[in-house]
N, C-alpha and C positions, 0 to 999 in steps of 0.2 A: 196697687202697692208694688213697688219695685222689688225684683228678686234679690235675695241675699247675695252678697259678694262671693261667698264660697260656691253657691249653686251656679252662679254665672261663670265662675272659673271652670267648674266641672263640665258645664255645657260646652264651653269654648274648647276645652281639652278633647271632649268627645268629637266635636266637629273637626278638629285638626286631625285626630286619628282617622276619622272616616275619609277625609280628603287625602291623607297619606296612603290609606289602603286603596283608594280608588286609583291613585297614580301608580301604586305598586302592583295592582292586580294583573295588568297585561304582562309585566315582567315575571310575576310569579307563575302565571299560566304557561308562559314560554319555558320557564325553568322546569316546571313539572313535566311538560311535554317532551322537552329535549334532554333533560338530565335525570330527573327523579324516576320517571317511568322507565326509560331504558335500563337504568341501574337495577331497579326492582325487578323488571322482567328478566334481565340477565341472571340475577340471583335465582329467581324461580326456575328458569330454563336449565340452569346448571344441575338441577336435581333430577333431570329426566334423560332418557336415552336418546339415541340418534333420531328416532322418529318423533319423539316428544310424547309418546303415549304411555310409556312405562316409567314409573318412578324408580330411580336407582339410588336415591339417597346421596351418600358421599362417594359413590363409585367413580364418578368423573374426576373428583379430586384425588382419589387413590390412583387413577390412571396417570395423572400428572406426575406423581412421584415415581412411577414405574416405567414410563415411556422414555426411552433413551433420547429420542429427538427433542422432547420437551425439556429433559434434564440438561441437554446441551444448550438449549435456548436460555434456561435459567443461569447456567454458568457464564454464557456470553453476556447476558444482561448484567450480571454482577461485575464482569470485566469492564463493560461499558461504564457502569456507575463509578467504578474506581478510577479508571484512566481518563475518560473523555472530559468530565468536568474539571478535574484537577489540572490536566494539561492545558485546556483552554483558559482556565483562570490564571494559571502561572504565566502563560504567554501574554495574556491580556495585561497582567500586572507589569511584566517586563516592558512591553510596548508602551504602556501609559507612562511609566517612569522615564524611559529613555527619550520619548518624543517631547518631553518637557524641556529637554536640554539641547534640542537641535532647532535650527532656524526653519527648516522645512517640515516640522513636526505635523502640521495640519495636513499637508499633502500625503505624508506617510499614513496618518490615521485614516484618511479617505481611502487609500489603497487597501489597507487592512480591513476596513469595514465594508468595502464594496461587495465581497461575497455574500453578505447578508441580503443583498438585493436579488440574489439568484435563488430560485426555488430549489427545494431538495431534489426534485426530479431532474432538473437541469444540471445541478451539481453532480448527481449520480452519473449522468451520461458523460459529463466532462471527465470525471475520475475513472470511469470505465475505460476511456481512451488513454488517460494518463498511465494507468496500470497495465495496459496491454503488453503481453509478453514479447511481442515483436519490437525490437529496438527501433525499427523504421517507423513505427506508429506510436508506441508508448513513450512518453517523455521521461518517465521515471527510469525505465530500462535504458533509454538512449543515454542519459546522464551516467547511469551506473556502469554501462558497458564502456563508455568513453573513458571514465576514470580507471576502470580495470585495465583496459588496453593500453593506457598510458604507462602502466607499470609492468604489465605482462602481455606483450603483443601476441595476438593469436596468429596461427599459421595461415598461410594463403592456400594450402593444399589439403584441406581436411578430408576430402573424398578421393584423393589420388591413390592409385593402387597399381601393381604390375598387371600387364595384359597377358594374353595367351603366349606361351613359350618364351616368357621374359627371362633374362638372365638374373632377375631379382627374385628372392624368396622372402617370405615373412620372417622377421627376426624373432628369436626366442629369448626367454629369460628376462633380465632386467629391462631390456629394450623392446619388449613386446609392443607391437603397434608400429614399429619401423620395418625396414626391409634391408637385406644384405645381398651381396652378389653370391652366386652359387660357388664360384671358384675364386681363388686369389688372383690379384691383378699383377701385371708386370710393367716395369718401366719401359717406355717406348711403344707400348701397345695401347692405342686409344680404347677407352671403356665406354660402353653404351649403357645408359640407365633410363630405359623407356618407362613411362608411366601413362596411365589413362585415368579418366574420371574427373579431370579438372574442367569446370565449365569455362567457356571462353571469357565470359564476363568476370570470372573470379581470378583471372591471371593477374599477377602483380603489375603495378603500373611501371611502364618502361620495358616490359618484356618484348623481345624481338624474335624474328624467325630463327629457329634453331639452325646450327651448323655443326658439321662433324669436326671434332677437335683434331688438330694436327698432331702427329706423333712427335715426341720429344725423348731422345734416347736416355736422358738422365732423369726424367720425371714421369709421373703417372698423369695422363690427361684423359679427359672424357667429356661426355655431353649428357645432361639430364633434360629431357624434353617430353612434351605431350605427344605421345605416339598415336595420333589420330588426325586424319585429314578430313576437314569439313567438306561435306558433299560426297564423300566416298572416295575410293581410290587409295593410293599409297601402299607401301609394303610394311609389314609388321617387323618391329625391331630394327628399322632402318630410318635414318634421319631424312625425311622427305622435304621437298622444297617449301611447302606452306605450313609446316608444323612448328608451333611456337616453343621456344626454350622456357624452362622453369626457372626464371630469374630468382635468385635469392635462396634457393634450396640448399641446405647444408649437407655436405658430404664428409664422412669421417673414414679414415683408414684405421682398421683394428687388427692388432696382432696379439695373440695370446690374451684376449679379453681386455686389452689396453689400447686406448686411442693414441696412435703415434703421430698423426697429422690430420688436419682438417682444412676444408676450403668451402667457399660459398660460390655457387654458380653465378656466372655473369649474365648480362641481359639476354644473350643468345643461348644460354644453357651450358656453355662450356666451363670447365673448371680445371685447375692444375694443382697437383700435389707434389711434394718433394720426393726425393729418392727414398725417404723413410717408408713410403707407402709400398715400395716394391715387395711383392709377396704377401701383402695384407689383403684382408677382405674389405671391400668398400661397404659402408653402412649409411643408409639414409635414416637418421635417428627419428624416433617417434615424435620429437618436437616439431618436425616438418608437417605432421599430419594431425596435430592436435585440433580437435573440434573448436570452432570459434565460440567464444564465451557468449552465451545467450542471455545473460542477465539473471535477475531474480524473478521467481514466479510469485509476484505480489498477490495474485488472486488464487494461489494454491491453498490447500487445506490448512497449512501451517500459518500463513501470513494474512489470510483474507480479513480476519477480524481487526488486527492492528491497522491494515490498509484502509478499511472503511472508517475506523476511528480517526485516522489521519485526515480523511476528507471532511469529517464532522468538525474537527478542530480548525481546519482551514476556514470553514464557514463561520464558526461561533467565536473564534478568538477576537474578532473585531467587536462583537457585542460586549464581551468581557472588558476589552480595552476602553470602550466608550464609558461604561458605567464606572469602572475604576478610575478613569481619568477625571470624571465629574467629582468623585470622592476626593481625589488627590488635589483638585483645585480648592477644596474647602479646608485642607489641612493647614493649620497656622504655620506660616513660614518662620516665625520667630522661634518655634520649637526646634525646627531643623537647624537654624543658624546657631541656637544655643548649644546644640549637641556638637556642632562643628567647632565652636569656640572652646568647648570643653575637651577637645582633642580627638573626637571620634572621626574615623575615616568614613568614606562614602558608603562602604559596605556595612559598617556598623550603624550609620545613620539609617540606611535602608532597612536593616534587619531589626534594630532595636527601637526605632522611632516611626518610620513610615509605615511599615507593615502593621504594627499594633494599632496605629491610628486608623488604618484602612480596614481593620478587622470586620466592622459591621457591613461595609460595602462588599468585601470579599465573601462574607457569608451569604449576602443576597445573591451574588452572581453564582456561587457554588450551588446553592439550593435550587435556584432557577434552572441551572443546567442539569442537575440531577433529575429533577422532574421531567425535563425535556428528553433526556436520553432513555428514561425508562419506557417511553412510548416511541422510540425511534423505529422507523419502518422503511421509509422511502429509500434512504441511502443503501441499506442492506439489500433491499429487493432489487434495486437497479444495478448496483455495482457487482454484487456477488454472482458469478455465473451459476447456472442451474446445477452443474455438477458438484459445486462446493457450497450450495446454499444451506445444506444441513449443517456444515461446519461453521458457517457464519450466522446461524439462526439466532434470533432474539425473540422475546416473548410476544411483542407486537406482531412480528412477522408470522410466528407460529399461530397466533390467534387468527390471522387472515387465512393462512393455509388450511387450518383445521376447520374453520367455519365456512369457507367458500371454495376450497380446493376440489379436486376431482372426486375425492372420497370424503365429502363434507360430513362433519359430525357437529351439529349446532350445540348439542349438550356439552360436549367436551370443550368446544370453543367458548361457550359461555362460562365454563369453569375457569378457563385460562384468563378470560376478561375479568372475572371476579378476583382472581389471584393478582392480576396486574393492578387492579384498583386497590386491593389491600396493601400492596407494596408502595403505591404512590401516596395514599392517604396519610400515613405517619409523617412523611416528609412535608406534605402540605400543612398539616397541623403544627409541625415544628415551625414552619415559616410564618404561619399566622400568629403563633404565640410570640415569636421573636419580634414581629412587626408591632404587636401590641405593647411589648415592653419598650420598644423604641419610641412609641407614641407617648408613653407615660413619662419619659425623661424630660 
């Protein structure tokens, strides 16, 4: 007798479930071994002390709230979550919209996306060099110093100073940092302004061997030079045959606290002032000796976190651009054209039509980047120098340092790992819920 149809269908359903379970079993075993077991063990280990022998309950979680280093890591992680995903998403949106309007948009997209092919470690090494404080090595400071010096030229004599028994003395008051002559000068009597401390390679371009200025009865003349003979020899406070002039140094004549005349030294260090300088003190103002602008300390305590976030945005803006560009390609063009026909300008079309239509894609990109930055580790570890790593600290880095550092505490490290998981899970659940809603549409 043939089996009833309902019984046959039940047997077939059981067989299908068994086949599905057989195919899923290896994946479930791997999932349990690589995900479920480590999470469960981390939760269990977080309730024990450093050695793992003494149960401390919530003591490790209390330590998280009271440890200044971990609280800094929490604050920086919050800063990362707010700044990095929004900046990368905003740039990706701008790039995706603009590249639709240019002929070479594909090449531009390739260039922007290319950093995604670089590992976090390699990107960290690159940006450690980019942010180097020395303008001769660090690209960021080379550009910054170049722009600064375009508008505020640095002095060529930052280390110059009077030598022994020099006729120059340090200036006081408002011009502290400069130098003045000990005694007033007289017309027709050449003045000597010897300085030392200028490296030969730091002399201005075009500087020539110094010469003693000739006397001029109606004017004040003089020489400003480097009073040092390479290889030894020479006489102090005397213009010797091989000593260079300080070309371009500014000389001012001061009477009663007021500048009555000024001059700039020629290539051989000589200068000439008018008769107004007769009886005045000569001053080499502090602007001659201003230290060269060294740029911004990108990896200092104040800027290290924004600097590392900048490196992250450089890497992930291409990812955001590609996803948003794919969403933009699916936007109905007739809606954009209808808005333009109704009189909307390009900014209004972008803000009122394009962005709302792209909202689901923007949400995907933003949530993905939020999850990504919560576990950021490589860039911070590589870019931030050891002296400021506490200032740039984030939870994932603190987890590593606590669990595997020189003073390792696996219990506290496990508590940090559980905290990090607790922060990531709500974002993941939101993402899953949103994807399910999208699937039902």
